[in-house]
RORO-293244 format. One record per atom (N, C-alpha, C): residue number from 1; residue in one letter; atom name; x, z, y. Coordinates in Angstrom, 2 decimals. Layout:
# residues N
<r k="NUM" r="A" a="CA" u="X" w="Z" v="Y"/>
...
This chain:
# residues 92
<r k="1" r="M" a="N" u="-37.75" w="-1.21" v="63.73"/>
<r k="1" r="M" a="CA" u="-38.60" w="-1.26" v="62.51"/>
<r k="1" r="M" a="C" u="-40.20" w="-1.65" v="62.72"/>
<r k="2" r="R" a="N" u="-39.97" w="-2.18" v="61.75"/>
<r k="2" r="R" a="CA" u="-41.23" w="-3.09" v="61.84"/>
<r k="2" r="R" a="C" u="-42.71" w="-1.81" v="60.87"/>
<r k="3" r="S" a="N" u="-43.41" w="-1.96" v="61.57"/>
<r k="3" r="S" a="CA" u="-44.98" w="-0.76" v="61.45"/>
<r k="3" r="S" a="C" u="-45.84" w="-2.19" v="60.26"/>
<r k="4" r="G" a="N" u="-46.02" w="-1.30" v="59.42"/>
<r k="4" r="G" a="CA" u="-47.28" w="-1.92" v="58.67"/>
<r k="4" r="G" a="C" u="-48.11" w="-1.10" v="58.27"/>
<r k="5" r="V" a="N" u="-48.83" w="-1.33" v="57.05"/>
<r k="5" r="V" a="CA" u="-49.87" w="-0.92" v="56.32"/>
<r k="5" r="V" a="C" u="-49.16" w="-0.48" v="54.87"/>
<r k="6" r="I" a="N" u="-49.11" w="0.67" v="54.67"/>
<r k="6" r="I" a="CA" u="-48.94" w="1.19" v="53.06"/>
<r k="6" r="I" a="C" u="-49.49" w="1.44" v="52.21"/>
<r k="7" r="V" a="N" u="-50.14" w="0.37" v="51.42"/>
<r k="7" r="V" a="CA" u="-51.12" w="-0.05" v="50.32"/>
<r k="7" r="V" a="C" u="-50.76" w="0.81" v="49.41"/>
<r k="8" r="D" a="N" u="-51.59" w="1.74" v="48.58"/>
<r k="8" r="D" a="CA" u="-51.43" w="2.25" v="47.23"/>
<r k="8" r="D" a="C" u="-51.93" w="1.60" v="46.01"/>
<r k="9" r="P" a="N" u="-51.45" w="1.31" v="45.54"/>
<r k="9" r="P" a="CA" u="-51.65" w="0.63" v="44.22"/>
<r k="9" r="P" a="C" u="-52.64" w="0.69" v="43.10"/>
<r k="10" r="D" a="N" u="-52.24" w="2.47" v="43.34"/>
<r k="10" r="D" a="CA" u="-53.57" w="2.83" v="42.42"/>
<r k="10" r="D" a="C" u="-54.75" w="3.10" v="43.04"/>
<r k="11" r="A" a="N" u="-55.14" w="3.39" v="44.23"/>
<r k="11" r="A" a="CA" u="-56.37" w="3.10" v="44.58"/>
<r k="11" r="A" a="C" u="-57.45" w="2.51" v="44.22"/>
<r k="12" r="Y" a="N" u="-58.40" w="3.15" v="44.52"/>
<r k="12" r="Y" a="CA" u="-59.62" w="2.31" v="43.96"/>
<r k="12" r="Y" a="C" u="-60.75" w="1.31" v="44.61"/>
<r k="13" r="L" a="N" u="-61.64" w="0.69" v="44.75"/>
<r k="13" r="L" a="CA" u="-62.45" w="-0.20" v="46.15"/>
<r k="13" r="L" a="C" u="-63.37" w="-0.39" v="45.48"/>
<r k="14" r="T" a="N" u="-64.36" w="-1.00" v="45.93"/>
<r k="14" r="T" a="CA" u="-65.93" w="-0.86" v="46.00"/>
<r k="14" r="T" a="C" u="-65.81" w="-2.50" v="45.58"/>
<r k="15" r="R" a="N" u="-67.08" w="-2.87" v="44.89"/>
<r k="15" r="R" a="CA" u="-66.93" w="-4.61" v="44.43"/>
<r k="15" r="R" a="C" u="-66.95" w="-5.36" v="45.98"/>
<r k="16" r="A" a="N" u="-67.62" w="-5.07" v="46.77"/>
<r k="16" r="A" a="CA" u="-67.67" w="-5.45" v="48.06"/>
<r k="16" r="A" a="C" u="-66.40" w="-5.41" v="48.83"/>
<r k="17" r="Q" a="N" u="-65.42" w="-4.18" v="48.61"/>
<r k="17" r="Q" a="CA" u="-64.26" w="-4.62" v="49.54"/>
<r k="17" r="Q" a="C" u="-63.57" w="-5.10" v="48.17"/>
<r k="18" r="A" a="N" u="-63.51" w="-5.31" v="47.02"/>
<r k="18" r="A" a="CA" u="-62.62" w="-6.15" v="46.36"/>
<r k="18" r="A" a="C" u="-62.96" w="-7.39" v="46.33"/>
<r k="19" r="V" a="N" u="-64.00" w="-8.06" v="46.62"/>
<r k="19" r="V" a="CA" u="-64.47" w="-9.34" v="47.01"/>
<r k="19" r="V" a="C" u="-63.71" w="-9.72" v="48.48"/>
<r k="20" r="M" a="N" u="-64.21" w="-9.22" v="49.04"/>
<r k="20" r="M" a="CA" u="-63.31" w="-9.04" v="50.69"/>
<r k="20" r="M" a="C" u="-62.00" w="-9.47" v="50.07"/>
<r k="21" r="L" a="N" u="-60.99" w="-8.24" v="49.56"/>
<r k="21" r="L" a="CA" u="-59.51" w="-8.44" v="49.62"/>
<r k="21" r="L" a="C" u="-59.32" w="-10.02" v="48.94"/>
<r k="22" r="T" a="N" u="-60.40" w="-10.04" v="47.61"/>
<r k="22" r="T" a="CA" u="-59.65" w="-11.43" v="47.27"/>
<r k="22" r="T" a="C" u="-59.66" w="-12.23" v="47.05"/>
<r k="23" r="G" a="N" u="-60.96" w="-12.65" v="48.02"/>
<r k="23" r="G" a="CA" u="-61.43" w="-13.85" v="48.40"/>
<r k="23" r="G" a="C" u="-62.33" w="-14.91" v="46.79"/>
<r k="24" r="V" a="N" u="-62.91" w="-14.00" v="45.93"/>
<r k="24" r="V" a="CA" u="-63.48" w="-14.73" v="44.38"/>
<r k="24" r="V" a="C" u="-65.07" w="-13.65" v="45.21"/>
<r k="25" r="P" a="N" u="-65.73" w="-14.56" v="44.14"/>
<r k="25" r="P" a="CA" u="-67.08" w="-14.15" v="44.23"/>
<r k="25" r="P" a="C" u="-67.03" w="-12.63" v="43.22"/>
<r k="26" r="S" a="N" u="-68.38" w="-11.82" v="43.50"/>
<r k="26" r="S" a="CA" u="-68.35" w="-10.77" v="42.87"/>
<r k="26" r="S" a="C" u="-68.67" w="-11.19" v="41.51"/>
<r k="27" r="S" a="N" u="-69.04" w="-12.67" v="41.11"/>
<r k="27" r="S" a="CA" u="-69.35" w="-12.79" v="39.48"/>
<r k="27" r="S" a="C" u="-68.02" w="-12.56" v="39.10"/>
<r k="28" r="T" a="N" u="-66.89" w="-13.30" v="39.49"/>
<r k="28" r="T" a="CA" u="-65.76" w="-13.16" v="39.08"/>
<r k="28" r="T" a="C" u="-64.76" w="-12.06" v="39.17"/>
<r k="29" r="I" a="N" u="-65.38" w="-10.97" v="39.98"/>
<r k="29" r="I" a="CA" u="-64.79" w="-9.42" v="39.19"/>
<r k="29" r="I" a="C" u="-65.85" w="-8.93" v="38.43"/>
<r k="30" r="A" a="N" u="-66.76" w="-9.32" v="38.08"/>
<r k="30" r="A" a="CA" u="-67.36" w="-8.52" v="37.36"/>
<r k="30" r="A" a="C" u="-66.89" w="-9.19" v="35.89"/>
<r k="31" r="H" a="N" u="-66.63" w="-10.62" v="35.65"/>
<r k="31" r="H" a="CA" u="-65.84" w="-11.36" v="34.38"/>
<r k="31" r="H" a="C" u="-64.58" w="-10.59" v="34.40"/>
<r k="32" r="W" a="N" u="-63.66" w="-10.63" v="34.75"/>
<r k="32" r="W" a="CA" u="-62.46" w="-9.73" v="35.59"/>
<r k="32" r="W" a="C" u="-61.94" w="-8.37" v="34.36"/>
<r k="33" r="R" a="N" u="-63.98" w="-7.88" v="34.63"/>
<r k="33" r="R" a="CA" u="-63.98" w="-6.52" v="34.02"/>
<r k="33" r="R" a="C" u="-64.33" w="-6.85" v="32.85"/>
<r k="34" r="A" a="N" u="-65.30" w="-7.65" v="32.51"/>
<r k="34" r="A" a="CA" u="-66.03" w="-7.70" v="31.06"/>
<r k="34" r="A" a="C" u="-64.71" w="-8.71" v="29.96"/>
<r k="35" r="R" a="N" u="-64.36" w="-9.78" v="30.27"/>
<r k="35" r="R" a="CA" u="-63.58" w="-10.29" v="29.54"/>
<r k="35" r="R" a="C" u="-62.14" w="-10.48" v="30.04"/>
<r k="36" r="G" a="N" u="-61.67" w="-9.90" v="31.17"/>
<r k="36" r="G" a="CA" u="-60.28" w="-9.91" v="31.22"/>
<r k="36" r="G" a="C" u="-59.84" w="-11.04" v="31.74"/>
<r k="37" r="W" a="N" u="-58.60" w="-11.34" v="32.18"/>
<r k="37" r="W" a="CA" u="-57.54" w="-12.28" v="32.30"/>
<r k="37" r="W" a="C" u="-56.57" w="-12.29" v="31.55"/>
<r k="38" r="L" a="N" u="-56.08" w="-13.80" v="31.46"/>
<r k="38" r="L" a="CA" u="-54.72" w="-13.71" v="31.12"/>
<r k="38" r="L" a="C" u="-53.49" w="-13.77" v="31.91"/>
<r k="39" r="T" a="N" u="-52.67" w="-12.96" v="31.60"/>
<r k="39" r="T" a="CA" u="-51.44" w="-13.12" v="32.47"/>
<r k="39" r="T" a="C" u="-50.17" w="-14.10" v="32.09"/>
<r k="40" r="P" a="N" u="-49.39" w="-14.42" v="32.87"/>
<r k="40" r="P" a="CA" u="-48.54" w="-15.70" v="32.39"/>
<r k="40" r="P" a="C" u="-48.32" w="-16.14" v="30.60"/>
<r k="41" r="D" a="N" u="-47.59" w="-14.54" v="31.07"/>
<r k="41" r="D" a="CA" u="-47.31" w="-14.27" v="29.52"/>
<r k="41" r="D" a="C" u="-48.45" w="-14.39" v="28.17"/>
<r k="42" r="G" a="N" u="-49.64" w="-14.54" v="28.31"/>
<r k="42" r="G" a="CA" u="-50.59" w="-14.79" v="27.59"/>
<r k="42" r="G" a="C" u="-51.32" w="-13.60" v="26.91"/>
<r k="43" r="E" a="N" u="-50.78" w="-12.57" v="27.77"/>
<r k="43" r="E" a="CA" u="-51.40" w="-11.08" v="27.68"/>
<r k="43" r="E" a="C" u="-52.76" w="-10.65" v="28.00"/>
<r k="44" r="R" a="N" u="-53.94" w="-10.46" v="27.23"/>
<r k="44" r="R" a="CA" u="-55.04" w="-10.44" v="28.40"/>
<r k="44" r="R" a="C" u="-55.57" w="-8.72" v="28.91"/>
<r k="45" r="R" a="N" u="-55.81" w="-8.66" v="30.09"/>
<r k="45" r="R" a="CA" u="-55.92" w="-7.40" v="30.51"/>
<r k="45" r="R" a="C" u="-57.37" w="-7.58" v="30.99"/>
<r k="46" r="H" a="N" u="-57.85" w="-6.04" v="31.44"/>
<r k="46" r="H" a="CA" u="-59.14" w="-6.00" v="32.50"/>
<r k="46" r="H" a="C" u="-59.12" w="-5.21" v="32.86"/>
<r k="47" r="L" a="N" u="-59.47" w="-5.25" v="33.96"/>
<r k="47" r="L" a="CA" u="-59.70" w="-4.34" v="35.40"/>
<r k="47" r="L" a="C" u="-60.22" w="-3.02" v="34.86"/>
<r k="48" r="R" a="N" u="-59.66" w="-2.06" v="35.38"/>
<r k="48" r="R" a="CA" u="-59.37" w="-0.76" v="35.37"/>
<r k="48" r="R" a="C" u="-60.78" w="-0.07" v="36.10"/>
<r k="49" r="T" a="N" u="-61.92" w="0.86" v="36.08"/>
<r k="49" r="T" a="CA" u="-62.84" w="0.97" v="36.63"/>
<r k="49" r="T" a="C" u="-63.12" w="2.24" v="37.03"/>
<r k="50" r="R" a="N" u="-63.28" w="3.14" v="37.63"/>
<r k="50" r="R" a="CA" u="-64.10" w="4.54" v="37.35"/>
<r k="50" r="R" a="C" u="-65.35" w="4.28" v="38.42"/>
<r k="51" r="A" a="N" u="-66.54" w="5.66" v="38.01"/>
<r k="51" r="A" a="CA" u="-67.39" w="5.99" v="38.57"/>
<r k="51" r="A" a="C" u="-66.86" w="6.40" v="39.75"/>
<r k="52" r="G" a="N" u="-67.16" w="5.56" v="41.20"/>
<r k="52" r="G" a="CA" u="-67.35" w="6.14" v="42.41"/>
<r k="52" r="G" a="C" u="-68.52" w="6.75" v="43.43"/>
<r k="53" r="A" a="N" u="-68.26" w="6.82" v="44.78"/>
<r k="53" r="A" a="CA" u="-69.71" w="7.91" v="45.09"/>
<r k="53" r="A" a="C" u="-70.83" w="7.24" v="44.68"/>
<r k="54" r="R" a="N" u="-72.41" w="7.50" v="44.04"/>
<r k="54" r="R" a="CA" u="-73.26" w="7.24" v="43.94"/>
<r k="54" r="R" a="C" u="-73.67" w="6.71" v="42.64"/>
<r k="55" r="S" a="N" u="-72.12" w="6.75" v="41.58"/>
<r k="55" r="S" a="CA" u="-72.36" w="6.10" v="40.63"/>
<r k="55" r="S" a="C" u="-71.97" w="4.89" v="40.45"/>
<r k="56" r="W" a="N" u="-71.32" w="4.20" v="41.76"/>
<r k="56" r="W" a="CA" u="-71.06" w="2.74" v="41.69"/>
<r k="56" r="W" a="C" u="-69.61" w="2.76" v="41.33"/>
<r k="57" r="L" a="N" u="-69.48" w="1.56" v="40.60"/>
<r k="57" r="L" a="CA" u="-68.29" w="1.28" v="39.54"/>
<r k="57" r="L" a="C" u="-66.94" w="0.78" v="41.10"/>
<r k="58" r="E" a="N" u="-65.89" w="1.72" v="40.95"/>
<r k="58" r="E" a="CA" u="-64.59" w="1.23" v="41.78"/>
<r k="58" r="E" a="C" u="-63.90" w="1.20" v="41.02"/>
<r k="59" r="Y" a="N" u="-63.23" w="-0.29" v="41.89"/>
<r k="59" r="Y" a="CA" u="-61.88" w="-1.21" v="40.88"/>
<r k="59" r="Y" a="C" u="-60.65" w="-0.72" v="41.39"/>
<r k="60" r="H" a="N" u="-59.71" w="-0.92" v="39.95"/>
<r k="60" r="H" a="CA" u="-58.01" w="-0.77" v="40.68"/>
<r k="60" r="H" a="C" u="-57.26" w="-1.88" v="41.47"/>
<r k="61" r="L" a="N" u="-57.01" w="-1.49" v="42.42"/>
<r k="61" r="L" a="CA" u="-56.41" w="-2.51" v="43.43"/>
<r k="61" r="L" a="C" u="-55.82" w="-2.99" v="42.58"/>
<r k="62" r="G" a="N" u="-54.70" w="-2.48" v="41.85"/>
<r k="62" r="G" a="CA" u="-53.62" w="-3.51" v="41.60"/>
<r k="62" r="G" a="C" u="-53.51" w="-4.06" v="40.32"/>
<r k="63" r="D" a="N" u="-54.99" w="-4.02" v="39.61"/>
<r k="63" r="D" a="CA" u="-55.43" w="-5.01" v="38.47"/>
<r k="63" r="D" a="C" u="-56.08" w="-5.64" v="39.67"/>
<r k="64" r="L" a="N" u="-56.76" w="-5.56" v="40.83"/>
<r k="64" r="L" a="CA" u="-57.08" w="-6.67" v="40.95"/>
<r k="64" r="L" a="C" u="-56.82" w="-7.87" v="41.69"/>
<r k="65" r="V" a="N" u="-54.81" w="-7.63" v="42.49"/>
<r k="65" r="V" a="CA" u="-54.30" w="-8.06" v="42.75"/>
<r k="65" r="V" a="C" u="-53.59" w="-8.96" v="41.85"/>
<r k="66" r="D" a="N" u="-53.61" w="-8.37" v="40.79"/>
<r k="66" r="D" a="CA" u="-52.44" w="-8.54" v="39.26"/>
<r k="66" r="D" a="C" u="-53.65" w="-10.46" v="39.18"/>
<r k="67" r="A" a="N" u="-54.90" w="-9.60" v="39.31"/>
<r k="67" r="A" a="CA" u="-55.94" w="-10.40" v="38.10"/>
<r k="67" r="A" a="C" u="-56.00" w="-12.00" v="39.44"/>
<r k="68" r="E" a="N" u="-56.33" w="-11.44" v="40.68"/>
<r k="68" r="E" a="CA" u="-56.38" w="-12.78" v="41.70"/>
<r k="68" r="E" a="C" u="-54.98" w="-13.38" v="41.40"/>
<r k="69" r="R" a="N" u="-54.28" w="-13.02" v="40.92"/>
<r k="69" r="R" a="CA" u="-52.62" w="-14.24" v="41.18"/>
<r k="69" r="R" a="C" u="-52.56" w="-14.60" v="39.54"/>
<r k="70" r="H" a="N" u="-53.03" w="-14.36" v="38.94"/>
<r k="70" r="H" a="CA" u="-52.30" w="-14.45" v="37.60"/>
<r k="70" r="H" a="C" u="-54.00" w="-15.71" v="37.45"/>
<r k="71" r="T" a="N" u="-54.85" w="-15.49" v="37.96"/>
<r k="71" r="T" a="CA" u="-56.06" w="-16.36" v="38.05"/>
<r k="71" r="T" a="C" u="-55.48" w="-17.83" v="38.52"/>
<r k="72" r="R" a="N" u="-55.35" w="-17.43" v="39.82"/>
<r k="72" r="R" a="CA" u="-54.82" w="-18.45" v="40.66"/>
<r k="72" r="R" a="C" u="-53.65" w="-19.53" v="40.27"/>
<r k="73" r="S" a="N" u="-52.54" w="-18.49" v="39.49"/>
<r k="73" r="S" a="CA" u="-51.26" w="-19.78" v="39.05"/>
<r k="73" r="S" a="C" u="-51.80" w="-20.36" v="37.98"/>
<r k="74" r="S" a="N" u="-53.30" w="-19.62" v="37.34"/>
<r k="74" r="S" a="CA" u="-52.79" w="-20.73" v="36.21"/>
<r k="74" r="S" a="C" u="-53.45" w="-22.11" v="35.93"/>
<r k="75" r="R" a="N" u="-52.71" w="-22.78" v="35.22"/>
<r k="75" r="R" a="CA" u="-53.12" w="-24.09" v="35.52"/>
<r k="75" r="R" a="C" u="-54.40" w="-24.69" v="35.10"/>
<r k="76" r="N" a="N" u="-54.93" w="-23.94" v="34.48"/>
<r k="76" r="N" a="CA" u="-56.51" w="-23.62" v="33.80"/>
<r k="76" r="N" a="C" u="-57.59" w="-23.56" v="35.07"/>
<r k="77" r="S" a="N" u="-57.03" w="-22.75" v="36.28"/>
<r k="77" r="S" a="CA" u="-58.05" w="-22.36" v="37.00"/>
<r k="77" r="S" a="C" u="-58.67" w="-23.41" v="38.12"/>
<r k="78" r="P" a="N" u="-59.58" w="-22.95" v="38.34"/>
<r k="78" r="P" a="CA" u="-60.81" w="-24.21" v="39.26"/>
<r k="78" r="P" a="C" u="-59.73" w="-23.86" v="40.60"/>
<r k="79" r="R" a="N" u="-59.69" w="-23.00" v="41.25"/>
<r k="79" r="R" a="CA" u="-59.13" w="-22.75" v="42.04"/>
<r k="79" r="R" a="C" u="-57.80" w="-22.97" v="42.48"/>
<r k="80" r="N" a="N" u="-56.34" w="-23.12" v="41.77"/>
<r k="80" r="N" a="CA" u="-55.51" w="-24.29" v="41.50"/>
<r k="80" r="N" a="C" u="-55.46" w="-25.44" v="41.63"/>
<r k="81" r="W" a="N" u="-56.57" w="-25.98" v="40.77"/>
<r k="81" r="W" a="CA" u="-56.88" w="-27.44" v="40.25"/>
<r k="81" r="W" a="C" u="-57.60" w="-28.01" v="42.00"/>
<r k="82" r="R" a="N" u="-58.35" w="-27.35" v="42.74"/>
<r k="82" r="R" a="CA" u="-58.56" w="-27.69" v="44.16"/>
<r k="82" r="R" a="C" u="-57.58" w="-27.65" v="45.03"/>
<r k="83" r="R" a="N" u="-56.98" w="-26.91" v="44.79"/>
<r k="83" r="R" a="CA" u="-55.39" w="-26.83" v="46.16"/>
<r k="83" r="R" a="C" u="-54.85" w="-27.71" v="45.18"/>
<r k="84" r="G" a="N" u="-54.71" w="-28.35" v="44.45"/>
<r k="84" r="G" a="CA" u="-54.08" w="-29.25" v="44.21"/>
<r k="84" r="G" a="C" u="-54.30" w="-30.94" v="44.57"/>
<r k="85" r="R" a="N" u="-55.60" w="-30.51" v="43.87"/>
<r k="85" r="R" a="CA" u="-56.29" w="-31.91" v="44.86"/>
<r k="85" r="R" a="C" u="-55.90" w="-32.33" v="45.85"/>
<r k="86" r="V" a="N" u="-56.55" w="-31.05" v="46.92"/>
<r k="86" r="V" a="CA" u="-56.30" w="-30.90" v="48.50"/>
<r k="86" r="V" a="C" u="-54.96" w="-31.62" v="48.82"/>
<r k="87" r="E" a="N" u="-54.02" w="-30.98" v="47.98"/>
<r k="87" r="E" a="CA" u="-52.32" w="-31.73" v="48.51"/>
<r k="87" r="E" a="C" u="-52.29" w="-33.02" v="47.91"/>
<r k="88" r="E" a="N" u="-52.55" w="-33.54" v="47.17"/>
<r k="88" r="E" a="CA" u="-52.42" w="-34.88" v="46.48"/>
<r k="88" r="E" a="C" u="-53.37" w="-35.95" v="47.53"/>
<r k="89" r="R" a="N" u="-55.01" w="-35.47" v="48.20"/>
<r k="89" r="R" a="CA" u="-55.45" w="-36.60" v="49.03"/>
<r k="89" r="R" a="C" u="-54.22" w="-36.22" v="50.54"/>
<r k="90" r="S" a="N" u="-54.20" w="-35.28" v="50.93"/>
<r k="90" r="S" a="CA" u="-53.31" w="-35.10" v="51.83"/>
<r k="90" r="S" a="C" u="-52.14" w="-36.10" v="51.99"/>
<r k="91" r="A" a="N" u="-51.19" w="-35.88" v="50.88"/>
<r k="91" r="A" a="CA" u="-50.15" w="-36.76" v="50.73"/>
<r k="91" r="A" a="C" u="-51.00" w="-38.10" v="50.90"/>
<r k="92" r="A" a="N" u="-51.80" w="-38.61" v="50.24"/>
<r k="92" r="A" a="CA" u="-51.80" w="-40.40" v="50.53"/>
<r k="92" r="A" a="C" u="-52.29" w="-40.42" v="51.78"/>
């Protein structure tokens, strides 16, 4: 039997935790909250938040994972572009 960590997608994280999890700058987290991101189907989604300890915002884990995945896989994403350029250079 494999042991592993069970993660609740309905959990909420601080911005620092969100940055560590997704690997994106905190400004991107703020962008996803304010302006949202596009899903592959063209739907615009926004991060769900709540007031946490000391009135700091906490971010919905499931939304963070979706935003990072959809942004990374977008053809217009600079993260996707950079990854493709590195692969092109490696192949040459």
